[in-house]
PDB file of N, CA, C and O in Angstrom:
ATOM      1  N   MET A   1     -13.316 -16.186   5.007  1.00  0.00           N
ATOM      2  CA  MET A   1     -12.084 -15.896   4.299  1.00  0.00           C
ATOM      3  C   MET A   1     -12.071 -15.445   2.962  1.00  0.00           C
ATOM      4  O   MET A   1     -12.743 -16.095   2.162  1.00  0.00           O
ATOM      5  N   HIS A   2     -11.452 -14.476   2.563  1.00  0.00           N
ATOM      6  CA  HIS A   2     -11.744 -13.786   1.282  1.00  0.00           C
ATOM      7  C   HIS A   2     -10.814 -14.330   0.124  1.00  0.00           C
ATOM      8  O   HIS A   2      -9.614 -14.546   0.291  1.00  0.00           O
ATOM      9  N   LYS A   3     -11.408 -14.507  -0.929  1.00  0.00           N
ATOM     10  CA  LYS A   3     -10.613 -15.042  -2.120  1.00  0.00           C
ATOM     11  C   LYS A   3     -10.187 -13.674  -2.758  1.00  0.00           C
ATOM     12  O   LYS A   3     -10.947 -12.778  -3.125  1.00  0.00           O
ATOM     13  N   TYR A   4      -8.770 -13.696  -2.819  1.00  0.00           N
ATOM     14  CA  TYR A   4      -8.096 -12.451  -3.498  1.00  0.00           C
ATOM     15  C   TYR A   4      -7.680 -12.752  -4.926  1.00  0.00           C
ATOM     16  O   TYR A   4      -7.328 -11.757  -5.559  1.00  0.00           O
ATOM     17  N   GLY A   5      -7.649 -13.822  -5.517  1.00  0.00           N
ATOM     18  CA  GLY A   5      -7.188 -13.931  -6.892  1.00  0.00           C
ATOM     19  C   GLY A   5      -5.780 -13.909  -6.852  1.00  0.00           C
ATOM     20  O   GLY A   5      -5.169 -13.915  -5.784  1.00  0.00           O
ATOM     21  N   ASP A   6      -5.080 -13.879  -8.255  1.00  0.00           N
ATOM     22  CA  ASP A   6      -3.507 -13.857  -8.231  1.00  0.00           C
ATOM     23  C   ASP A   6      -3.155 -12.265  -8.056  1.00  0.00           C
ATOM     24  O   ASP A   6      -3.909 -11.293  -8.120  1.00  0.00           O
ATOM     25  N   CYS A   7      -1.764 -12.339  -7.816  1.00  0.00           N
ATOM     26  CA  CYS A   7      -1.240 -11.045  -7.538  1.00  0.00           C
ATOM     27  C   CYS A   7      -1.100 -10.267  -9.018  1.00  0.00           C
ATOM     28  O   CYS A   7      -0.708 -10.779 -10.067  1.00  0.00           O
ATOM     29  N   SER A   8      -1.529  -8.898  -8.802  1.00  0.00           N
ATOM     30  CA  SER A   8      -1.620  -8.123 -10.027  1.00  0.00           C
ATOM     31  C   SER A   8      -0.235  -7.729 -10.444  1.00  0.00           C
ATOM     32  O   SER A   8      -0.051  -7.214 -11.547  1.00  0.00           O
ATOM     33  N   PHE A   9       0.707  -7.942  -9.636  1.00  0.00           N
ATOM     34  CA  PHE A   9       2.111  -7.486  -9.963  1.00  0.00           C
ATOM     35  C   PHE A   9       3.048  -8.594 -10.450  1.00  0.00           C
ATOM     36  O   PHE A   9       3.971  -8.292 -11.207  1.00  0.00           O
ATOM     37  N   CYS A  10       2.851  -9.956 -10.029  1.00  0.00           N
ATOM     38  CA  CYS A  10       3.697 -10.966 -10.576  1.00  0.00           C
ATOM     39  C   CYS A  10       2.939 -12.171 -10.902  1.00  0.00           C
ATOM     40  O   CYS A  10       3.534 -13.117 -11.419  1.00  0.00           O
ATOM     41  N   GLY A  11       1.616 -12.240 -10.641  1.00  0.00           N
ATOM     42  CA  GLY A  11       0.757 -13.376 -10.958  1.00  0.00           C
ATOM     43  C   GLY A  11       0.868 -14.460  -9.952  1.00  0.00           C
ATOM     44  O   GLY A  11       0.355 -15.546 -10.222  1.00  0.00           O
ATOM     45  N   GLY A  12       1.525 -14.275  -8.740  1.00  0.00           N
ATOM     46  CA  GLY A  12       1.644 -15.252  -7.847  1.00  0.00           C
ATOM     47  C   GLY A  12       0.331 -15.527  -7.048  1.00  0.00           C
ATOM     48  O   GLY A  12      -0.657 -14.799  -7.146  1.00  0.00           O
ATOM     49  N   GLU A  13       0.390 -16.576  -6.292  1.00  0.00           N
ATOM     50  CA  GLU A  13      -0.833 -16.976  -5.397  1.00  0.00           C
ATOM     51  C   GLU A  13      -0.903 -15.949  -4.292  1.00  0.00           C
ATOM     52  O   GLU A  13       0.122 -15.614  -3.698  1.00  0.00           O
ATOM     53  N   VAL A  14      -2.039 -15.460  -4.014  1.00  0.00           N
ATOM     54  CA  VAL A  14      -2.390 -14.601  -2.896  1.00  0.00           C
ATOM     55  C   VAL A  14      -3.091 -15.490  -1.875  1.00  0.00           C
ATOM     56  O   VAL A  14      -4.055 -16.185  -2.197  1.00  0.00           O
ATOM     57  N   ARG A  15      -2.584 -15.458  -0.616  1.00  0.00           N
ATOM     58  CA  ARG A  15      -3.359 -16.115   0.518  1.00  0.00           C
ATOM     59  C   ARG A  15      -3.441 -15.211   1.760  1.00  0.00           C
ATOM     60  O   ARG A  15      -2.498 -14.560   2.211  1.00  0.00           O
ATOM     61  N   GLU A  16      -4.643 -15.255   2.234  1.00  0.00           N
ATOM     62  CA  GLU A  16      -5.160 -14.549   3.564  1.00  0.00           C
ATOM     63  C   GLU A  16      -4.028 -14.760   4.809  1.00  0.00           C
ATOM     64  O   GLU A  16      -3.604 -15.881   5.088  1.00  0.00           O
ATOM     65  N   ASP A  17      -3.645 -13.676   5.436  1.00  0.00           N
ATOM     66  CA  ASP A  17      -2.657 -13.934   6.625  1.00  0.00           C
ATOM     67  C   ASP A  17      -2.897 -12.638   7.560  1.00  0.00           C
ATOM     68  O   ASP A  17      -3.661 -11.775   7.129  1.00  0.00           O
ATOM     69  N   LYS A  18      -2.373 -12.485   8.632  1.00  0.00           N
ATOM     70  CA  LYS A  18      -2.360 -11.503   9.516  1.00  0.00           C
ATOM     71  C   LYS A  18      -0.891 -10.954   9.414  1.00  0.00           C
ATOM     72  O   LYS A  18       0.133 -11.625   9.539  1.00  0.00           O
ATOM     73  N   VAL A  19      -0.983  -9.561   9.154  1.00  0.00           N
ATOM     74  CA  VAL A  19       0.254  -8.893   8.783  1.00  0.00           C
ATOM     75  C   VAL A  19       0.459  -7.560   9.656  1.00  0.00           C
ATOM     76  O   VAL A  19      -0.525  -7.123  10.252  1.00  0.00           O
ATOM     77  N   GLU A  20       1.396  -7.053   9.735  1.00  0.00           N
ATOM     78  CA  GLU A  20       1.734  -5.603  10.202  1.00  0.00           C
ATOM     79  C   GLU A  20       1.882  -4.777   8.980  1.00  0.00           C
ATOM     80  O   GLU A  20       2.576  -5.157   8.038  1.00  0.00           O
ATOM     81  N   MET A  21       1.211  -3.603   8.983  1.00  0.00           N
ATOM     82  CA  MET A  21       1.220  -2.629   8.030  1.00  0.00           C
ATOM     83  C   MET A  21       1.615  -1.298   8.315  1.00  0.00           C
ATOM     84  O   MET A  21       1.089  -0.748   9.283  1.00  0.00           O
ATOM     85  N   ASP A  22       2.539  -0.625   7.566  1.00  0.00           N
ATOM     86  CA  ASP A  22       2.644   0.882   7.801  1.00  0.00           C
ATOM     87  C   ASP A  22       1.854   1.563   6.865  1.00  0.00           C
ATOM     88  O   ASP A  22       1.665   1.139   5.725  1.00  0.00           O
ATOM     89  N   TYR A  23       1.343   2.704   7.350  1.00  0.00           N
ATOM     90  CA  TYR A  23       0.493   3.561   6.714  1.00  0.00           C
ATOM     91  C   TYR A  23       0.886   4.960   7.045  1.00  0.00           C
ATOM     92  O   TYR A  23       1.086   5.333   8.201  1.00  0.00           O
ATOM     93  N   ARG A  24       0.986   5.696   6.030  1.00  0.00           N
ATOM     94  CA  ARG A  24       1.404   6.961   6.023  1.00  0.00           C
ATOM     95  C   ARG A  24       0.240   8.028   5.750  1.00  0.00           C
ATOM     96  O   ARG A  24      -0.415   7.951   4.710  1.00  0.00           O
ATOM     97  N   TYR A  25       0.021   8.915   6.596  1.00  0.00           N
ATOM     98  CA  TYR A  25      -1.168   9.856   6.547  1.00  0.00           C
ATOM     99  C   TYR A  25      -0.787  11.284   6.949  1.00  0.00           C
ATOM    100  O   TYR A  25      -0.394  11.504   8.095  1.00  0.00           O
ATOM    101  N   GLN A  26      -0.883  12.187   6.107  1.00  0.00           N
ATOM    102  CA  GLN A  26      -0.618  13.620   6.457  1.00  0.00           C
ATOM    103  C   GLN A  26       0.626  13.827   7.081  1.00  0.00           C
ATOM    104  O   GLN A  26       0.653  14.628   8.015  1.00  0.00           O
ATOM    105  N   GLY A  27       1.766  13.197   6.708  1.00  0.00           N
ATOM    106  CA  GLY A  27       3.120  13.235   7.160  1.00  0.00           C
ATOM    107  C   GLY A  27       3.384  12.588   8.454  1.00  0.00           C
ATOM    108  O   GLY A  27       4.406  12.869   9.080  1.00  0.00           O
ATOM    109  N   ARG A  28       2.406  11.623   8.951  1.00  0.00           N
ATOM    110  CA  ARG A  28       2.736  10.832   9.963  1.00  0.00           C
ATOM    111  C   ARG A  28       2.633   9.402   9.562  1.00  0.00           C
ATOM    112  O   ARG A  28       1.898   9.005   8.658  1.00  0.00           O
ATOM    113  N   LEU A  29       3.432   8.629  10.306  1.00  0.00           N
ATOM    114  CA  LEU A  29       3.581   7.245  10.046  1.00  0.00           C
ATOM    115  C   LEU A  29       2.739   6.431  11.187  1.00  0.00           C
ATOM    116  O   LEU A  29       2.938   6.637  12.385  1.00  0.00           O
ATOM    117  N   PHE A  30       1.887   5.592  10.759  1.00  0.00           N
ATOM    118  CA  PHE A  30       1.087   4.737  11.502  1.00  0.00           C
ATOM    119  C   PHE A  30       1.330   3.151  11.350  1.00  0.00           C
ATOM    120  O   PHE A  30       1.459   2.599  10.258  1.00  0.00           O
ATOM    121  N   ILE A  31       1.368   2.617  12.366  1.00  0.00           N
ATOM    122  CA  ILE A  31       1.713   0.912  12.291  1.00  0.00           C
ATOM    123  C   ILE A  31       0.549   0.334  12.729  1.00  0.00           C
ATOM    124  O   ILE A  31       0.102   0.637  13.835  1.00  0.00           O
ATOM    125  N   PHE A  32      -0.076  -0.556  11.927  1.00  0.00           N
ATOM    126  CA  PHE A  32      -1.187  -1.488  12.264  1.00  0.00           C
ATOM    127  C   PHE A  32      -0.594  -2.938  12.441  1.00  0.00           C
ATOM    128  O   PHE A  32       0.122  -3.464  11.589  1.00  0.00           O
ATOM    129  N   GLN A  33      -0.942  -3.504  13.570  1.00  0.00           N
ATOM    130  CA  GLN A  33      -0.621  -4.919  13.803  1.00  0.00           C
ATOM    131  C   GLN A  33      -1.944  -5.944  13.602  1.00  0.00           C
ATOM    132  O   GLN A  33      -3.106  -5.573  13.768  1.00  0.00           O
ATOM    133  N   ASN A  34      -1.601  -7.101  13.271  1.00  0.00           N
ATOM    134  CA  ASN A  34      -2.673  -8.167  13.230  1.00  0.00           C
ATOM    135  C   ASN A  34      -3.855  -7.809  12.177  1.00  0.00           C
ATOM    136  O   ASN A  34      -5.064  -7.941  12.364  1.00  0.00           O
ATOM    137  N   VAL A  35      -3.178  -7.310  10.998  1.00  0.00           N
ATOM    138  CA  VAL A  35      -4.147  -6.764  10.013  1.00  0.00           C
ATOM    139  C   VAL A  35      -4.589  -8.041   9.053  1.00  0.00           C
ATOM    140  O   VAL A  35      -3.753  -8.876   8.709  1.00  0.00           O
ATOM    141  N   PRO A  36      -5.660  -8.101   8.745  1.00  0.00           N
ATOM    142  CA  PRO A  36      -6.047  -9.457   7.868  1.00  0.00           C
ATOM    143  C   PRO A  36      -5.942  -8.750   6.373  1.00  0.00           C
ATOM    144  O   PRO A  36      -6.560  -7.761   5.979  1.00  0.00           O
ATOM    145  N   ALA A  37      -4.948  -9.577   5.641  1.00  0.00           N
ATOM    146  CA  ALA A  37      -4.601  -9.144   4.203  1.00  0.00           C
ATOM    147  C   ALA A  37      -4.303 -10.427   3.365  1.00  0.00           C
ATOM    148  O   ALA A  37      -3.985 -11.543   3.774  1.00  0.00           O
ATOM    149  N   GLY A  38      -4.486  -9.984   2.089  1.00  0.00           N
ATOM    150  CA  GLY A  38      -4.019 -11.185   1.163  1.00  0.00           C
ATOM    151  C   GLY A  38      -2.546 -10.833   1.063  1.00  0.00           C
ATOM    152  O   GLY A  38      -2.188  -9.661   0.951  1.00  0.00           O
ATOM    153  N   VAL A  39      -1.730 -11.802   1.103  1.00  0.00           N
ATOM    154  CA  VAL A  39      -0.293 -11.706   0.700  1.00  0.00           C
ATOM    155  C   VAL A  39       0.168 -12.671  -0.327  1.00  0.00           C
ATOM    156  O   VAL A  39      -0.139 -13.864  -0.336  1.00  0.00           O
ATOM    157  N   CYS A  40       1.016 -12.002  -1.297  1.00  0.00           N
ATOM    158  CA  CYS A  40       1.374 -12.705  -2.513  1.00  0.00           C
ATOM    159  C   CYS A  40       2.540 -13.800  -1.907  1.00  0.00           C
ATOM    160  O   CYS A  40       3.436 -13.396  -1.165  1.00  0.00           O
ATOM    161  N   GLN A  41       2.447 -14.924  -2.224  1.00  0.00           N
ATOM    162  CA  GLN A  41       3.427 -15.965  -1.729  1.00  0.00           C
ATOM    163  C   GLN A  41       4.669 -15.762  -2.497  1.00  0.00           C
ATOM    164  O   GLN A  41       5.711 -16.165  -1.980  1.00  0.00           O
ATOM    165  N   GLN A  42       4.721 -15.107  -3.836  1.00  0.00           N
ATOM    166  CA  GLN A  42       5.772 -14.975  -4.631  1.00  0.00           C
ATOM    167  C   GLN A  42       6.503 -13.711  -4.274  1.00  0.00           C
ATOM    168  O   GLN A  42       7.694 -13.802  -3.974  1.00  0.00           O
ATOM    169  N   CYS A  43       5.823 -12.379  -4.275  1.00  0.00           N
ATOM    170  CA  CYS A  43       6.620 -11.392  -4.323  1.00  0.00           C
ATOM    171  C   CYS A  43       6.336 -10.551  -2.952  1.00  0.00           C
ATOM    172  O   CYS A  43       7.005  -9.555  -2.679  1.00  0.00           O
ATOM    173  N   GLY A  44       5.245 -11.055  -2.076  1.00  0.00           N
ATOM    174  CA  GLY A  44       4.965 -10.283  -0.791  1.00  0.00           C
ATOM    175  C   GLY A  44       4.062  -9.308  -0.831  1.00  0.00           C
ATOM    176  O   GLY A  44       3.733  -8.824   0.252  1.00  0.00           O
ATOM    177  N   GLU A  45       3.490  -8.822  -1.980  1.00  0.00           N
ATOM    178  CA  GLU A  45       2.696  -7.513  -2.155  1.00  0.00           C
ATOM    179  C   GLU A  45       1.472  -7.912  -1.207  1.00  0.00           C
ATOM    180  O   GLU A  45       1.148  -9.096  -1.112  1.00  0.00           O
ATOM    181  N   LYS A  46       0.783  -6.892  -0.495  1.00  0.00           N
ATOM    182  CA  LYS A  46      -0.217  -6.998   0.334  1.00  0.00           C
ATOM    183  C   LYS A  46      -1.556  -6.383  -0.335  1.00  0.00           C
ATOM    184  O   LYS A  46      -1.623  -5.391  -1.061  1.00  0.00           O
ATOM    185  N   TYR A  47      -2.495  -7.138   0.051  1.00  0.00           N
ATOM    186  CA  TYR A  47      -4.012  -6.572  -0.572  1.00  0.00           C
ATOM    187  C   TYR A  47      -4.912  -6.450   0.605  1.00  0.00           C
ATOM    188  O   TYR A  47      -4.988  -7.351   1.440  1.00  0.00           O
ATOM    189  N   LEU A  48      -5.623  -5.305   0.685  1.00  0.00           N
ATOM    190  CA  LEU A  48      -6.630  -5.137   1.649  1.00  0.00           C
ATOM    191  C   LEU A  48      -8.103  -5.288   1.109  1.00  0.00           C
ATOM    192  O   LEU A  48      -8.389  -4.743   0.043  1.00  0.00           O
ATOM    193  N   ILE A  49      -8.990  -5.964   1.765  1.00  0.00           N
ATOM    194  CA  ILE A  49     -10.284  -5.707   1.355  1.00  0.00           C
ATOM    195  C   ILE A  49     -10.821  -4.311   1.906  1.00  0.00           C
ATOM    196  O   ILE A  49     -10.341  -3.816   2.925  1.00  0.00           O
ATOM    197  N   ALA A  50     -11.826  -3.713   1.192  1.00  0.00           N
ATOM    198  CA  ALA A  50     -12.381  -2.435   1.454  1.00  0.00           C
ATOM    199  C   ALA A  50     -12.800  -2.147   2.869  1.00  0.00           C
ATOM    200  O   ALA A  50     -12.608  -1.052   3.399  1.00  0.00           O
ATOM    201  N   THR A  51     -13.439  -3.274   3.524  1.00  0.00           N
ATOM    202  CA  THR A  51     -13.699  -3.026   4.917  1.00  0.00           C
ATOM    203  C   THR A  51     -12.506  -2.766   5.821  1.00  0.00           C
ATOM    204  O   THR A  51     -12.598  -1.957   6.744  1.00  0.00           O
ATOM    205  N   VAL A  52     -11.489  -3.376   5.595  1.00  0.00           N
ATOM    206  CA  VAL A  52     -10.289  -3.350   6.438  1.00  0.00           C
ATOM    207  C   VAL A  52      -9.512  -2.063   6.149  1.00  0.00           C
ATOM    208  O   VAL A  52      -8.836  -1.513   7.017  1.00  0.00           O
ATOM    209  N   ALA A  53      -9.635  -1.593   4.875  1.00  0.00           N
ATOM    210  CA  ALA A  53      -8.997  -0.289   4.547  1.00  0.00           C
ATOM    211  C   ALA A  53      -9.685   0.828   5.217  1.00  0.00           C
ATOM    212  O   ALA A  53      -9.096   1.737   5.801  1.00  0.00           O
ATOM    213  N   LYS A  54     -10.964   0.713   5.102  1.00  0.00           N
ATOM    214  CA  LYS A  54     -11.879   1.911   5.701  1.00  0.00           C
ATOM    215  C   LYS A  54     -11.695   1.810   7.209  1.00  0.00           C
ATOM    216  O   LYS A  54     -11.546   2.847   7.855  1.00  0.00           O
ATOM    217  N   GLU A  55     -11.696   0.714   7.762  1.00  0.00           N
ATOM    218  CA  GLU A  55     -11.407   0.742   9.316  1.00  0.00           C
ATOM    219  C   GLU A  55     -10.007   1.273   9.720  1.00  0.00           C
ATOM    220  O   GLU A  55      -9.919   1.856  10.801  1.00  0.00           O
ATOM    221  N   ILE A  56      -8.992   1.135   9.006  1.00  0.00           N
ATOM    222  CA  ILE A  56      -7.742   1.654   9.164  1.00  0.00           C
ATOM    223  C   ILE A  56      -7.809   3.111   9.145  1.00  0.00           C
ATOM    224  O   ILE A  56      -7.360   3.783  10.073  1.00  0.00           O
ATOM    225  N   GLU A  57      -8.458   3.708   7.924  1.00  0.00           N
ATOM    226  CA  GLU A  57      -8.565   5.094   7.812  1.00  0.00           C
ATOM    227  C   GLU A  57      -9.399   5.682   9.087  1.00  0.00           C
ATOM    228  O   GLU A  57      -8.968   6.642   9.726  1.00  0.00           O
ATOM    229  N   HIS A  58     -10.493   5.099   9.371  1.00  0.00           N
ATOM    230  CA  HIS A  58     -11.369   5.613  10.359  1.00  0.00           C
ATOM    231  C   HIS A  58     -10.636   5.566  11.776  1.00  0.00           C
ATOM    232  O   HIS A  58     -11.008   6.374  12.627  1.00  0.00           O
ATOM    233  N   ARG A  59      -9.647   4.692  12.066  1.00  0.00           N
ATOM    234  CA  ARG A  59      -8.979   4.651  13.298  1.00  0.00           C
ATOM    235  C   ARG A  59      -7.840   5.907  13.096  1.00  0.00           C
ATOM    236  O   ARG A  59      -7.656   6.680  14.037  1.00  0.00           O
ATOM    237  N   ILE A  60      -7.197   6.046  12.007  1.00  0.00           N
ATOM    238  CA  ILE A  60      -6.335   7.157  11.984  1.00  0.00           C
ATOM    239  C   ILE A  60      -6.989   8.415  12.433  1.00  0.00           C
ATOM    240  O   ILE A  60      -6.576   9.188  13.298  1.00  0.00           O
ATOM    241  N   GLN A  61      -8.181   8.514  11.644  1.00  0.00           N
ATOM    242  CA  GLN A  61      -8.898   9.983  11.880  1.00  0.00           C
ATOM    243  C   GLN A  61      -9.613  10.195  13.264  1.00  0.00           C
ATOM    244  O   GLN A  61      -9.906  11.324  13.656  1.00  0.00           O
ATOM    245  N   THR A  62      -9.878   9.069  13.976  1.00  0.00           N
ATOM    246  CA  THR A  62     -10.622   9.390  15.213  1.00  0.00           C
ATOM    247  C   THR A  62     -10.115   8.859  16.366  1.00  0.00           C
ATOM    248  O   THR A  62     -10.513   9.388  17.404  1.00  0.00           O
ATOM    249  N   LYS A  63      -9.158   7.738  16.481  1.00  0.00           N
ATOM    250  CA  LYS A  63      -8.584   7.277  17.618  1.00  0.00           C
ATOM    251  C   LYS A  63      -7.810   8.248  18.326  1.00  0.00           C
ATOM    252  O   LYS A  63      -6.962   8.930  17.751  1.00  0.00           O
ATOM    253  N   GLU A  64      -8.052   8.341  19.504  1.00  0.00           N
ATOM    254  CA  GLU A  64      -7.219   9.310  20.439  1.00  0.00           C
ATOM    255  C   GLU A  64      -6.268   8.694  21.380  1.00  0.00           C
ATOM    256  O   GLU A  64      -5.265   9.329  21.705  1.00  0.00           O
ATOM    257  N   LYS A  65      -6.473   7.603  21.814  1.00  0.00           N
ATOM    258  CA  LYS A  65      -5.432   6.783  22.595  1.00  0.00           C
ATOM    259  C   LYS A  65      -4.915   5.512  21.728  1.00  0.00           C
ATOM    260  O   LYS A  65      -5.616   4.581  21.333  1.00  0.00           O
ATOM    261  N   TRP A  66      -3.555   5.690  21.529  1.00  0.00           N
ATOM    262  CA  TRP A  66      -3.186   4.644  20.758  1.00  0.00           C
ATOM    263  C   TRP A  66      -2.600   3.322  21.724  1.00  0.00           C
ATOM    264  O   TRP A  66      -2.314   3.501  22.908  1.00  0.00           O
ATOM    265  N   ASP A  67      -2.490   2.228  21.177  1.00  0.00           N
ATOM    266  CA  ASP A  67      -1.917   1.058  21.833  1.00  0.00           C
ATOM    267  C   ASP A  67      -0.529   1.164  22.409  1.00  0.00           C
ATOM    268  O   ASP A  67      -0.220   0.758  23.529  1.00  0.00           O
ATOM    269  N   LYS A  68       0.325   1.774  21.501  1.00  0.00           N
ATOM    270  CA  LYS A  68       1.725   1.914  21.627  1.00  0.00           C
ATOM    271  C   LYS A  68       2.112   3.185  20.948  1.00  0.00           C
ATOM    272  O   LYS A  68       1.460   3.575  19.979  1.00  0.00           O
ATOM    273  N   ILE A  69       3.126   3.846  21.397  1.00  0.00           N
ATOM    274  CA  ILE A  69       3.975   4.984  20.753  1.00  0.00           C
ATOM    275  C   ILE A  69       5.381   4.635  20.536  1.00  0.00           C
ATOM    276  O   ILE A  69       5.987   4.285  21.549  1.00  0.00           O
ATOM    277  N   ILE A  70       6.071   4.657  19.362  1.00  0.00           N
ATOM    278  CA  ILE A  70       7.345   4.291  19.328  1.00  0.00           C
ATOM    279  C   ILE A  70       8.029   5.298  18.595  1.00  0.00           C
ATOM    280  O   ILE A  70       7.420   6.034  17.818  1.00  0.00           O
ATOM    281  N   SER A  71       9.514   5.399  18.827  1.00  0.00           N
ATOM    282  CA  SER A  71      10.371   6.352  18.161  1.00  0.00           C
ATOM    283  C   SER A  71      10.895   5.827  17.005  1.00  0.00           C
ATOM    284  O   SER A  71      11.342   4.681  16.963  1.00  0.00           O
ATOM    285  N   VAL A  72      10.873   6.718  15.878  1.00  0.00           N
ATOM    286  CA  VAL A  72      11.465   5.867  14.592  1.00  0.00           C
ATOM    287  C   VAL A  72      12.679   6.904  14.144  1.00  0.00           C
ATOM    288  O   VAL A  72      12.586   8.126  14.031  1.00  0.00           O
ATOM    289  N   PRO A  73      13.797   6.106  13.930  1.00  0.00           N
ATOM    290  CA  PRO A  73      15.044   7.168  13.425  1.00  0.00           C
ATOM    291  C   PRO A  73      14.602   7.608  11.822  1.00  0.00           C
ATOM    292  O   PRO A  73      13.915   6.965  11.028  1.00  0.00           O
ATOM    293  N   VAL A  74      15.130   8.688  11.681  1.00  0.00           N
ATOM    294  CA  VAL A  74      14.857   9.185  10.214  1.00  0.00           C
ATOM    295  C   VAL A  74      16.235   9.728   9.705  1.00  0.00           C
ATOM    296  O   VAL A  74      16.942  10.356  10.493  1.00  0.00           O
ATOM    297  N   ASP A  75      16.603   9.531   8.543  1.00  0.00           N
ATOM    298  CA  ASP A  75      17.822   9.862   8.039  1.00  0.00           C
ATOM    299  C   ASP A  75      17.535  10.532   6.575  1.00  0.00           C
ATOM    300  O   ASP A  75      16.787   9.949   5.791  1.00  0.00           O
ATOM    301  N   VAL A  76      18.104  11.677   6.257  1.00  0.00           N
ATOM    302  CA  VAL A  76      17.831  12.327   4.820  1.00  0.00           C
ATOM    303  C   VAL A  76      19.285  12.252   4.260  1.00  0.00           C
ATOM    304  O   VAL A  76      20.282  12.729   4.802  1.00  0.00           O
ATOM    305  N   LEU A  77      19.224  11.486   2.934  1.00  0.00           N
ATOM    306  CA  LEU A  77      20.584  11.398   2.145  1.00  0.00           C
ATOM    307  C   LEU A  77      20.772  12.759   1.659  1.00  0.00           C
ATOM    308  O   LEU A  77      19.817  13.529   1.549  1.00  0.00           O
ATOM    309  N   PRO A  78      21.955  13.082   1.366  1.00  0.00           N
ATOM    310  CA  PRO A  78      22.286  14.312   0.724  1.00  0.00           C
ATOM    311  C   PRO A  78      21.993  14.502  -0.595  1.00  0.00           C
ATOM    312  O   PRO A  78      21.897  13.475  -1.266  1.00  0.00           O
ATOM    313  N   GLU A  79      21.799  15.712  -1.226  1.00  0.00           N
ATOM    314  CA  GLU A  79      21.311  16.048  -2.458  1.00  0.00           C
ATOM    315  C   GLU A  79      22.176  15.305  -3.501  1.00  0.00           C
ATOM    316  O   GLU A  79      21.609  14.741  -4.437  1.00  0.00           O
ATOM    317  N   ARG A  80      23.426  15.280  -3.394  1.00  0.00           N
ATOM    318  CA  ARG A  80      24.458  14.834  -4.320  1.00  0.00           C
ATOM    319  C   ARG A  80      24.212  13.239  -4.774  1.00  0.00           C
ATOM    320  O   ARG A  80      24.726  12.703  -5.755  1.00  0.00           O
ATOM    321  N   MET A  81      23.344  12.648  -3.862  1.00  0.00           N
ATOM    322  CA  MET A  81      23.006  11.202  -3.870  1.00  0.00           C
ATOM    323  C   MET A  81      21.929  11.082  -5.010  1.00  0.00           C
ATOM    324  O   MET A  81      21.723  10.012  -5.582  1.00  0.00           O
ATOM    325  N   ALA A  82      21.286  12.188  -5.294  1.00  0.00           N
ATOM    326  CA  ALA A  82      20.140  11.997  -6.245  1.00  0.00           C
ATOM    327  C   ALA A  82      20.568  11.733  -7.706  1.00  0.00           C
ATOM    328  O   ALA A  82      21.569  12.295  -8.151  1.00  0.00           O
ATOM    329  N   VAL A  83      19.828  10.886  -8.462  1.00  0.00           N
ATOM    330  CA  VAL A  83      20.176  10.455  -9.649  1.00  0.00           C
ATOM    331  C   VAL A  83      19.785  11.471 -10.795  1.00  0.00           C
ATOM    332  O   VAL A  83      20.045  11.208 -11.969  1.00  0.00           O
TER     333      VAL A  83
END
């Protein structure tokens, strides 16, 4: 188990857990499940150790057959909504 220290955003306690992570790469969305990560118990911020982050990047670049493919709805708000 990795010691993450306190959350750099809110100062809350960070504990290791298994999470689902969304990862965007070259305009594509990838979802990884069962990812070991530090999760802030106060704000929910997630932290990855380097070996996990590198494994995710490696899989995105080399994996040919994915466990699941899902459809994701996308909506674009009109320009007049911009602040």
